[in-house]
C-alpha positions as CSV (number, residue, x, y, z in Angstrom):
1,M,90.2,90.0,84.9
2,R,94.0,90.2,85.1
3,G,95.6,87.0,83.7
4,I,98.9,85.4,82.3
5,Y,98.6,83.1,79.3
6,M,98.6,79.8,80.9
7,E,99.8,76.2,79.7
8,N,101.7,73.5,81.5
9,Q,105.0,74.9,83.1
10,S,108.1,73.2,81.5
11,D,111.7,73.8,81.8
12,K,111.8,74.4,78.0
13,Y,109.1,76.9,78.1
14,T,111.1,78.9,80.8
15,K,114.1,78.4,78.5
16,S,112.2,80.2,75.7
17,G,111.7,83.2,77.7
18,V,108.2,82.8,79.4
19,N,108.1,82.1,83.1
20,I,104.4,81.2,84.2
21,S,105.5,80.9,87.8
22,E,106.7,84.5,87.7
23,G,103.6,85.7,86.3
24,N,101.5,83.8,89.0
25,R,103.7,85.6,91.7
26,A,103.1,88.8,90.0
27,V,99.2,88.4,90.1
28,N,99.6,87.6,93.8
29,L,101.6,90.7,94.4
30,I,98.9,92.9,92.9
31,K,95.6,91.4,94.3
32,E,95.1,93.6,97.3
33,K,96.0,96.8,95.2
34,V,93.4,95.8,92.6
35,K,90.8,95.2,95.1
36,S,91.4,98.5,97.0
37,T,89.9,100.3,93.9
38,F,86.4,98.2,93.9
39,T,83.5,100.3,93.9
40,E,79.8,99.2,94.6
41,G,79.3,98.5,90.9
42,V,82.1,95.7,90.8
43,I,80.5,92.2,91.0
44,S,83.4,90.2,89.8
45,D,86.5,89.0,91.6
46,I,90.2,88.8,90.5
47,G,91.1,85.6,88.6
48,G,87.9,85.3,86.1
49,F,87.9,85.6,82.5
50,S,86.3,89.0,82.5
51,G,85.4,91.9,84.7
52,L,81.7,92.6,85.6
53,F,80.2,95.8,86.5
54,S,76.7,96.6,87.5
55,I,75.2,99.9,86.5
56,D,72.5,101.6,88.8
57,S,70.0,102.4,86.2
58,K,67.9,104.4,88.7
59,K,70.6,107.1,88.3
60,Y,70.0,107.8,84.7
61,N,67.1,108.4,82.5
62,K,68.8,107.6,79.1
63,P,72.3,106.1,80.2
64,V,75.0,106.3,77.4
65,L,78.4,104.4,77.9
66,V,81.5,106.4,77.1
67,S,84.7,104.6,76.4
68,G,88.3,105.6,75.7
69,T,91.8,103.9,75.3
70,D,95.3,105.4,75.3
71,G,98.9,104.7,76.2
72,V,101.6,106.5,77.8
73,G,104.0,106.8,74.8
74,T,107.7,107.3,75.1
75,K,107.5,108.3,78.5
76,L,108.0,104.8,79.4
77,I,111.6,105.0,78.2
78,V,112.2,107.5,80.9
79,A,110.8,105.0,83.5
80,Q,113.0,102.4,82.1
81,K,116.0,104.7,82.4
82,T,115.3,105.6,85.8
83,K,113.9,102.3,87.1
84,V,111.1,104.2,88.5
85,Y,107.9,102.1,87.8
86,D,105.3,103.4,90.4
87,T,104.1,106.5,88.8
88,I,103.5,105.7,85.2
89,G,100.4,103.8,85.9
90,I,98.9,107.0,87.2
91,D,99.7,108.4,83.6
92,L,98.1,105.6,82.1
93,V,94.6,106.2,84.0
94,A,94.8,109.8,83.6
95,M,95.3,109.8,79.7
96,C,92.1,107.6,79.4
97,V,89.7,109.1,81.9
98,N,90.8,112.8,81.3
99,D,89.5,112.1,77.6
100,I,86.0,110.6,78.7
101,I,85.1,113.1,81.3
102,T,85.1,115.9,78.6
103,C,81.8,114.8,77.4
104,G,80.5,115.0,80.9
105,A,81.0,111.1,81.7
106,T,81.6,109.7,85.1
107,P,84.3,107.1,85.0
108,L,83.1,103.7,85.9
109,F,85.8,101.3,85.6
110,F,89.3,100.7,84.0
111,L,91.4,98.0,82.3
112,D,95.0,97.8,81.5
113,Y,97.4,95.7,79.3
114,I,101.1,95.4,80.3
115,A,103.4,93.9,77.6
116,L,107.1,93.2,78.4
117,G,110.1,91.4,77.3
118,K,111.0,89.9,80.5
119,L,108.4,89.7,83.5
120,V,109.8,91.0,86.8
121,P,106.7,90.6,89.4
122,E,108.1,93.5,91.6
123,N,108.2,95.9,88.6
124,V,104.7,94.7,87.4
125,A,103.5,95.3,90.9
126,K,104.9,98.8,91.0
127,I,103.1,99.6,87.7
128,V,99.8,98.3,88.8
129,D,100.2,100.1,92.3
130,G,100.3,103.2,90.0
131,I,97.3,102.2,88.1
132,A,95.5,101.6,91.3
133,T,96.5,105.0,92.7
134,G,95.2,106.6,89.4
135,C,91.8,104.7,89.6
136,K,91.2,105.9,93.1
137,E,91.9,109.4,92.1
138,A,89.6,109.0,89.2
139,M,87.0,107.2,91.4
140,S,87.2,104.4,88.9
141,A,87.3,100.6,89.8
142,L,90.3,98.6,88.2
143,I,88.3,95.5,87.2
144,G,90.6,93.8,84.7
145,G,94.0,93.5,83.2
146,E,96.4,91.5,81.3
147,T,100.3,90.9,81.5
148,A,101.9,89.4,78.4
149,E,105.5,88.2,78.6
150,M,106.6,88.4,74.8
151,P,110.4,87.6,74.5
152,D,111.9,88.6,71.0
153,L,109.2,90.9,70.3
154,Y,110.4,93.1,73.4
155,K,113.9,93.2,74.8
156,D,114.3,92.3,78.5
157,D,113.7,95.6,79.9
158,D,111.3,96.9,77.5
159,F,107.5,97.3,78.2
160,D,104.5,99.0,76.9
161,L,101.1,99.9,78.6
162,A,97.5,100.3,77.1
163,G,94.6,101.4,79.2
164,F,91.0,101.1,78.6
165,A,88.3,103.5,80.5
166,V,84.6,103.2,80.5
167,G,82.3,105.9,81.9
168,I,78.6,106.9,81.9
169,V,76.6,110.1,81.2
170,D,72.9,110.7,80.8
171,K,72.1,111.4,77.1
172,D,70.5,114.7,77.9
173,N,73.7,115.8,79.9
174,I,76.2,115.1,77.2
175,I,78.8,118.0,76.6
176,D,79.6,118.3,73.1
177,G,80.5,122.0,72.5
178,K,77.5,122.6,70.3
179,Q,76.1,125.4,72.7
180,I,79.4,127.5,72.7
181,K,78.8,130.9,71.4
182,A,80.9,134.2,70.9
183,G,81.5,135.8,74.4
184,D,81.9,132.6,76.3
185,M,84.8,132.4,78.6
186,M,87.6,129.8,78.7
187,I,88.8,128.6,82.0
188,G,92.2,127.0,82.2
189,V,93.1,124.3,84.6
190,K,96.7,123.9,85.5
191,S,98.5,120.8,84.4
192,S,101.0,119.1,86.6
193,G,104.0,119.1,84.1
194,F,104.6,117.7,80.7
195,H,101.8,115.2,81.4
196,S,102.3,112.3,78.8
197,N,102.9,114.2,75.6
198,G,105.8,115.5,73.5
199,Y,108.2,113.0,75.1
200,S,110.0,112.3,71.8
201,L,111.0,116.0,71.5
202,L,111.9,116.1,75.2
203,R,114.2,113.1,75.0
204,Y,115.7,114.5,71.8
205,I,116.6,117.8,73.4
206,L,117.6,116.4,76.9
207,F,119.3,113.1,76.0
208,H,120.6,113.5,72.4
209,E,121.2,117.1,71.7
210,N,122.5,118.0,75.4
211,K,123.8,114.6,76.3
212,L,122.1,114.9,79.7
213,D,121.3,111.8,81.9
214,V,118.2,111.1,84.1
215,D,120.3,111.9,87.2
216,H,121.3,115.2,86.0
217,Y,120.2,117.9,88.5
218,I,118.7,121.2,87.1
219,S,119.4,123.8,89.6
220,D,116.8,126.3,88.2
221,L,114.1,123.6,88.6
222,S,115.5,122.1,91.7
223,K,115.0,118.5,90.6
224,T,116.6,116.0,88.3
225,V,115.9,115.4,84.6
226,G,114.4,112.1,85.7
227,E,112.0,113.7,88.1
228,L,111.0,116.3,85.7
229,L,110.0,113.9,83.2
230,L,108.3,111.4,85.4
231,T,105.9,114.0,87.2
232,P,102.5,112.1,86.9
233,T,99.8,113.4,84.6
234,K,97.1,115.3,86.6
235,I,93.7,113.4,86.8
236,Y,90.7,115.9,86.4
237,V,87.7,113.9,87.8
238,K,87.5,115.5,91.0
239,T,88.0,118.9,89.4
240,L,84.9,118.5,87.4
241,N,82.9,117.2,90.3
242,K,83.5,120.6,92.0
243,I,81.6,122.4,89.2
244,K,78.9,119.8,88.5
245,N,76.1,122.1,89.4
246,F,77.2,124.8,86.7
247,T,76.4,124.5,83.0
248,I,79.4,123.5,81.2
249,K,79.4,124.1,77.4
250,G,82.6,122.4,76.4
251,I,85.8,120.6,77.9
252,A,89.0,120.0,76.0
253,H,91.6,117.8,77.2
254,I,95.1,119.3,76.3
255,T,97.1,116.2,75.0
256,G,99.0,115.6,72.0
257,G,98.9,118.5,69.6
258,G,98.9,120.8,72.5
259,I,96.4,123.6,72.9
260,T,96.6,124.6,69.1
261,E,95.2,121.3,68.0
262,N,92.9,120.2,70.9
263,L,90.6,123.2,71.7
264,P,89.5,123.7,68.0
265,R,88.1,120.0,68.2
266,I,85.2,121.4,70.6
267,L,84.6,124.8,68.8
268,P,81.8,125.3,66.1
269,D,83.3,126.3,62.8
270,N,82.7,130.0,63.0
271,L,84.4,130.4,66.4
272,K,87.9,130.7,67.7
273,P,89.6,131.4,70.9
274,Q,91.2,134.7,71.9
275,Y,93.6,134.2,74.7
276,I,95.0,136.5,77.5
277,K,98.2,135.5,79.0
278,W,98.8,132.9,81.9
279,D,102.0,132.1,83.8
280,I,104.0,129.7,81.9
281,P,105.7,127.0,84.2
282,A,109.5,127.3,84.3
283,H,109.9,124.0,82.9
284,F,108.4,124.8,79.6
285,E,110.6,127.9,79.4
286,Y,113.6,125.6,80.3
287,I,112.9,123.3,77.4
288,K,112.3,126.1,74.9
289,Q,115.5,127.7,75.7
290,L,117.6,124.5,76.0
291,G,116.2,123.1,72.7
292,N,115.9,126.6,70.9
293,V,112.3,125.5,70.2
294,D,110.0,128.0,68.3
295,E,107.3,129.2,70.5
296,S,104.6,128.2,68.0
297,E,105.9,124.6,68.1
298,M,106.0,124.7,71.9
299,Y,102.2,125.5,71.9
300,R,101.5,122.8,69.2
301,V,103.5,120.0,71.2
302,F,103.2,120.9,74.9
303,N,100.2,121.7,77.2
304,M,102.2,124.8,78.3
305,G,100.9,124.6,81.7
306,I,97.1,124.1,81.2
307,G,95.9,120.6,81.1
308,L,92.1,121.1,80.6
309,I,90.2,124.1,79.2
310,I,86.6,124.6,80.1
311,V,84.2,126.8,78.2
312,V,81.3,128.4,80.0
313,D,79.0,131.3,80.0
314,K,80.8,134.4,81.1
315,N,78.2,135.2,83.8
316,D,79.3,131.9,85.5
317,A,83.1,132.1,84.9
318,D,84.2,133.8,88.1
319,N,82.0,131.5,90.3
320,I,83.4,128.5,88.6
321,V,86.9,129.6,89.1
322,S,86.2,130.1,92.6
323,N,84.8,126.6,93.2
324,I,87.8,125.1,91.5
325,G,90.4,127.1,93.4
326,L,93.9,128.1,92.7
327,D,94.4,125.8,89.9
328,A,92.1,127.4,87.7
329,S,92.0,131.0,86.0
330,I,90.3,132.7,83.1
331,I,92.5,132.4,80.2
332,G,90.5,133.8,77.4
333,E,87.1,134.3,75.4
334,I,85.4,132.8,72.5
335,V,85.1,135.1,69.5
């Protein structure tokens, strides 16, 4: 469970840069938020050395645990610049659970790790608040975490996040892309923004090349640079729940490497995608023009408005789009 490295508090230890009392205060601030994510499987409480989760074996014939880990990357620098900490935790959950659901898994529980130079309990509470919000959206329990105050390794305002998700799927229901064939259709599900990828390029274009700051208002997009960059990553757990009664042949989470790199990961060697056009959100066009970025690089770095691609039989495609709703559309065919 969430903890802070503990030893006898002393003035000298505080002078060295680690304040145990503030660490304990941070834990107290987040207790209720963490508990609010608990599901039926959670059988441990906050404060122990580990998180315990009981699997209902009656629901699965051949249960397979699925795990994933990720971070948020240099999007954290934007949160640091804006001092907005309550959305970055949603990104952390999304980057992990969106990976594990691609094989058909149902998320069970989540753990986080927060490393920082100086522990400010209120800021930690905001980060964990976002993680709890993400866990609720993913219908996953936040059963563990760790906060580490590490002066000298990190500057006072610096911090990093890592997340760990565990899900479950019946072995016979694993989605692995092996059944994909020519003629199958690709359904694209909209992203909410840049998600958590390409932020080194975004920061280079916005902050270095064009000398903008996070408070700069982009009239064409009706938001500030900070608001644009901190839009949380969309979590797709509930989206897939809407179509769980259909046969899904493959799912690609469009993360680092964009559509160019991620979709081929689920396709058999003799197949490739043939795309049709979809509406590219204005913020991608803005970055392309502002940074004079080649179109092929845009597609290799960013999600270009599509956060998830689902491959299905052509006879099911229209019904699946209808079940998902306005966020989904057919974006191409497998050839």
